[in-house]
N, CA, C and O of each residue as an XYZ file, in Angstrom:
184
protein
N      16.542      3.193    -18.020
C      15.518      2.187    -18.044
C      14.926      2.156    -19.454
O      14.602      3.207    -20.008
N      14.784      0.979    -20.033
C      14.195      0.871    -21.374
C      12.740      1.351    -21.385
O      12.016      1.210    -20.399
N      12.333      1.918    -22.515
C      10.975      2.463    -22.617
C       9.918      1.398    -22.388
O       8.913      1.666    -21.729
N      10.118      0.192    -22.917
C       9.088     -0.838    -22.745
C       8.900     -1.184    -21.269
O       7.784     -1.482    -20.845
N       9.960     -1.150    -20.495
C       9.843     -1.401    -19.053
C       9.175     -0.212    -18.377
O       8.270     -0.387    -17.562
N       9.613      0.987    -18.710
C       9.055      2.191    -18.074
C       7.555      2.302    -18.313
O       6.805      2.610    -17.387
N       7.112      2.058    -19.532
C       5.698      2.218    -19.838
C       4.855      1.038    -19.387
O       3.627      1.117    -19.419
N       5.481     -0.048    -18.967
C       4.713     -1.172    -18.434
C       4.504     -1.032    -16.927
O       3.743     -1.798    -16.336
N       5.169     -0.064    -16.301
C       5.003      0.154    -14.866
C       3.663      0.815    -14.579
O       3.140      1.553    -15.414
N       3.108      0.553    -13.403
C       1.891      1.285    -13.009
C       2.191      2.780    -12.904
O       3.335      3.176    -12.682
N       1.172      3.593    -13.063
C       1.335      5.056    -13.054
C       2.006      5.548    -11.774
O       2.802      6.487    -11.812
N       1.694      4.927    -10.657
C       2.277      5.356     -9.378
C       3.792      5.140     -9.357
O       4.533      5.983     -8.853
N       4.248      4.016     -9.901
C       5.694      3.747     -9.929
C       6.412      4.666    -10.900
O       7.525      5.112    -10.622
N       5.787      4.956    -12.043
C       6.384      5.905    -12.997
C       6.549      7.256    -12.343
O       7.598      7.887    -12.473
N       5.504      7.715    -11.627
C       5.576      8.998    -10.932
C       6.707      8.987     -9.913
O       7.446      9.964     -9.792
N       6.844      7.896     -9.187
C       7.902      7.807     -8.174
C       9.281      7.943     -8.807
O      10.137      8.647     -8.273
N       9.508      7.279     -9.939
C      10.800      7.382    -10.623
C      11.045      8.793    -11.128
O      12.151      9.317    -10.994
N      10.021      9.412    -11.708
C      10.170     10.777    -12.240
C      10.488     11.758    -11.115
O      11.370     12.604    -11.261
N       9.778     11.649    -10.001
C      10.011     12.553     -8.879
C      11.401     12.314     -8.284
O      12.119     13.264     -7.972
N      11.772     11.052     -8.131
C      13.095     10.751     -7.563
C      14.207     11.318     -8.436
O      15.131     11.954     -7.930
N      14.123     11.095     -9.734
C      15.171     11.598    -10.635
C      15.140     13.118    -10.729
O      16.194     13.752    -10.776
N      13.964     13.704    -10.757
C      13.862     15.158    -10.806
C      14.401     15.812     -9.543
O      15.002     16.884     -9.600
N      14.183     15.164     -8.405
C      14.707     15.680     -7.149
C      16.224     15.603     -7.129
O      16.892     16.522     -6.655
N      16.765     14.510     -7.644
C      18.226     14.391     -7.720
C      18.827     15.470     -8.625
O      19.963     15.900     -8.423
N      18.049     15.902     -9.625
C      18.518     16.932    -10.548
C      18.311     18.339     -9.984
O      18.628     19.325    -10.648
N      17.777     18.435     -8.752
C      17.623     19.745     -8.127
C      16.211     20.277     -8.106
O      15.973     21.380     -7.614
N      15.264     19.513     -8.632
C      13.879     19.969     -8.636
C      13.211     19.761     -7.293
O      13.724     19.056     -6.423
N      12.065     20.385     -7.145
C      11.283     20.246     -5.924
C       9.847     19.942     -6.331
O       9.237     20.712     -7.073
N       9.303     18.828     -5.853
C       7.951     18.411     -6.220
C       6.982     18.777     -5.118
O       7.215     18.461     -3.952
N       5.885     19.446     -5.481
C       4.831     19.825     -4.547
C       3.789     18.709     -4.541
O       3.005     18.573     -5.480
N       3.792     17.912     -3.472
C       2.908     16.747     -3.403
C       1.441     17.154     -3.294
O       0.574     16.439     -3.796
N       1.145     18.270     -2.659
C      -0.251     18.699     -2.540
C      -0.817     19.109     -3.895
O      -1.960     18.782     -4.212
N      -0.033     19.817     -4.691
C      -0.484     20.263     -6.006
C      -0.203     19.224     -7.092
O      -0.698     19.340     -8.213
N       0.604     18.195     -6.750
C       1.026     17.166     -7.708
C       1.660     17.796     -8.946
O       1.350     17.429    -10.080
N       2.560     18.758     -8.701
C       3.274     19.412     -9.800
C       4.634     19.865     -9.286
O       4.893     19.869     -8.083
N       5.491     20.244    -10.221
C       6.819     20.723     -9.849
C       6.736     22.146     -9.353
O       5.986     22.958     -9.895
N       7.504     22.450     -8.326
C       7.608     23.802     -7.784
C       8.556     24.573     -8.700
O       9.777     24.463     -8.588
N       7.979     25.342     -9.594
C       8.790     26.035    -10.602
C       9.689     27.094     -9.979
O      10.781     27.345    -10.487
N       9.252     27.725     -8.883
C      10.092     28.720     -8.207
C      11.340     28.046     -7.653
O      12.438     28.594     -7.753
N      11.182     26.880     -7.079
C      12.326     26.142     -6.558
C      13.260     25.694     -7.646
O      14.471     25.637     -7.434
N      12.725     25.371     -8.816
C      13.562     24.932     -9.932
C      14.366     26.097    -10.483
O      15.518     25.920    -10.880
N      13.780     27.276    -10.514
C      14.493     28.449    -11.024
C      15.651     28.798    -10.102
O      16.721     29.202    -10.559
N      15.433     28.639     -8.804
C      16.500     28.934     -7.844
C      17.653     27.943     -7.972
O      18.817     28.325     -7.850
N      17.333     26.665     -8.220
C      18.383     25.664     -8.305
C      19.154     25.766     -9.621
O      20.266     25.248     -9.725
N      18.579     26.425    -10.620
C      19.257     26.565    -11.906
C      20.325     27.665    -11.855
O      21.190     27.742    -12.728
N      20.256     28.493    -10.844
C      21.231     29.607    -10.746
C      22.551     29.152    -10.264
O      23.471     29.960    -10.128
């Protein structure tokens, strides 16, 4: 996605894209803490 399009999106849509792509890459997002679960990411990197 071009930067001008990405940065013109509302913050909620940007977050949705980041979480979706990060999840596809093996990450785990903690919705309550609104941050990445670093323990889950370390496990998926192995």
